[in-house]
C-alpha positions as CSV (number, residue, x, y, z in Angstrom):
1,M,-44.7,-25.0,28.1
2,N,-44.6,-23.6,31.6
3,T,-47.8,-22.5,33.3
4,I,-47.9,-19.1,35.0
5,Y,-50.3,-18.4,37.8
6,S,-51.5,-15.1,39.3
7,T,-51.9,-14.7,43.1
8,G,-55.6,-15.3,42.8
9,Q,-55.2,-18.4,40.8
10,L,-52.6,-19.7,43.2
11,A,-54.8,-19.0,46.1
12,R,-57.7,-21.0,44.5
13,L,-55.4,-23.9,43.6
14,L,-53.9,-24.1,47.1
15,R,-57.3,-23.3,48.8
16,I,-55.8,-20.5,50.9
17,P,-56.8,-16.8,51.0
18,A,-54.9,-14.6,48.6
19,Y,-54.2,-12.1,51.4
20,K,-52.2,-14.7,53.3
21,I,-49.9,-15.1,50.3
22,G,-49.4,-11.3,50.0
23,Y,-48.8,-11.0,53.7
24,A,-46.2,-13.7,53.7
25,H,-44.4,-11.9,50.9
26,S,-44.6,-8.4,52.5
27,T,-43.3,-9.6,55.9
28,G,-40.4,-11.5,54.3
29,H,-41.5,-14.9,55.4
30,L,-41.9,-16.0,51.8
31,E,-39.6,-15.2,49.0
32,E,-41.0,-13.2,46.1
33,P,-41.5,-15.0,42.9
34,A,-38.8,-14.2,40.4
35,F,-41.2,-13.0,37.7
36,R,-43.5,-10.0,37.6
37,F,-45.7,-8.7,34.8
38,L,-47.3,-5.2,35.0
39,D,-46.1,-5.2,38.7
40,K,-48.1,-8.3,39.5
41,R,-46.6,-11.4,40.9
42,C,-46.5,-14.3,38.5
43,Y,-45.8,-17.8,39.9
44,T,-44.2,-20.6,38.0
45,T,-44.6,-24.3,38.9
46,A,-41.5,-24.1,41.1
47,D,-42.9,-21.0,42.9
48,V,-46.2,-22.8,43.4
49,R,-44.3,-25.7,45.1
50,R,-42.4,-23.3,47.3
51,V,-45.6,-21.5,48.4
52,A,-47.4,-24.8,49.0
53,A,-44.5,-25.9,51.2
54,H,-44.6,-22.6,53.2
55,F,-48.3,-23.1,53.9
56,E,-47.9,-26.8,54.4
57,V,-50.3,-27.7,51.6
58,T,-49.5,-30.9,49.7
59,I,-49.6,-30.6,46.0
60,E,-51.4,-33.9,45.7
61,D,-54.4,-32.4,47.5
62,T,-54.9,-29.9,44.7
63,A,-55.6,-30.1,41.0
64,L,-52.5,-28.0,40.5
65,I,-49.9,-29.6,38.3
66,A,-50.8,-30.4,34.7
67,E,-49.5,-33.7,33.4
68,G,-47.2,-31.7,31.1
69,D,-45.6,-29.9,34.0
70,E,-45.1,-33.1,36.0
71,A,-43.1,-34.7,33.2
72,K,-40.4,-32.0,33.4
């Protein structure tokens, strides 16, 4: 099963302020996630990796990816 993260959850996982993620999206520096629910951004594991790369955060530094997601 894929895990879906909100912007707030993603910000906590990557240890960056949520407003930086929103600003990167609104200025076009970071591609929007493909999925939205109730007009809120929803991030898949692939989106999380892309956001982490944009902010130069290594995934290994976070408790981000569950073992089930890593196996895929």
